[in-house]
C-alpha positions in Angstrom: 87.9 89.6 97.0 89.6 90.0 93.6 93.0 88.3 93.3 94.3 90.9 90.8 93.5 93.8 93.2 95.1 91.8 96.1 98.3 91.2 94.2 98.6 94.9 93.1 97.9 96.1 96.7 100.6 93.7 98.0 103.1 95.6 95.8 102.2 98.8 97.8 102.0 97.2 101.3 104.3 94.2 101.4 103.6 93.1 105.0 100.4 91.0 104.8 99.5 91.8 108.4 99.6 95.5 107.8 97.7 95.1 104.5 94.9 93.1 106.3 94.7 95.8 109.0 94.5 98.7 106.6 91.8 97.0 104.5 89.9 96.0 107.6 89.9 99.5 109.0 88.9 101.0 105.7 86.0 98.5 105.2 84.7 99.5 108.7 84.8 103.1 107.6 83.0 102.4 104.4 80.3 100.4 106.3 79.9 103.4 108.6 79.1 105.8 105.7 82.5 107.1 104.6 82.6 107.7 100.9 84.9 105.7 98.7 87.8 107.7 97.1 87.5 105.7 93.9 84.7 105.3 91.3 84.1 102.1 89.5 81.7 101.2 86.8 81.3 97.7 88.2 79.8 96.8 91.6 82.7 96.1 94.0 82.7 94.5 97.4 83.9 96.9 100.1 87.2 94.9 100.4 87.8 95.5 96.7 87.1 99.2 97.1 89.7 99.4 99.9 92.3 97.5 97.8 91.6 99.7 94.8 92.1 102.8 97.0 95.5 101.4 98.2 96.5 100.6 94.6 95.7 104.1 93.4 97.6 105.7 96.4 94.5 107.1 98.0 95.0 105.3 101.3 98.1 105.7 103.4 99.2 104.4 106.7 101.8 105.0 109.3 103.3 102.6 111.8 103.1 103.6 115.5 106.5 103.8 117.0 106.6 104.6 120.7 108.9 107.4 121.7 111.8 105.7 123.3 113.2 109.0 124.8 110.2 109.4 127.2 110.5 107.7 130.6 107.4 106.2 132.1 
């Protein structure tokens, strides 16, 4: 994993746990045949592709917040 990509991606997603989860999920998608949303002239590892997608704003995430108004 490239340090420069990691540092840039951390500027977009500050929480390291969330960043790890987003990258991990995207790597699984790429392994399952999803196409990358970025093109690169160099051969990148899947983790670097995911980080580059985050840096360029091609990947987004939302945190799950349970509805507190609904009673169980």
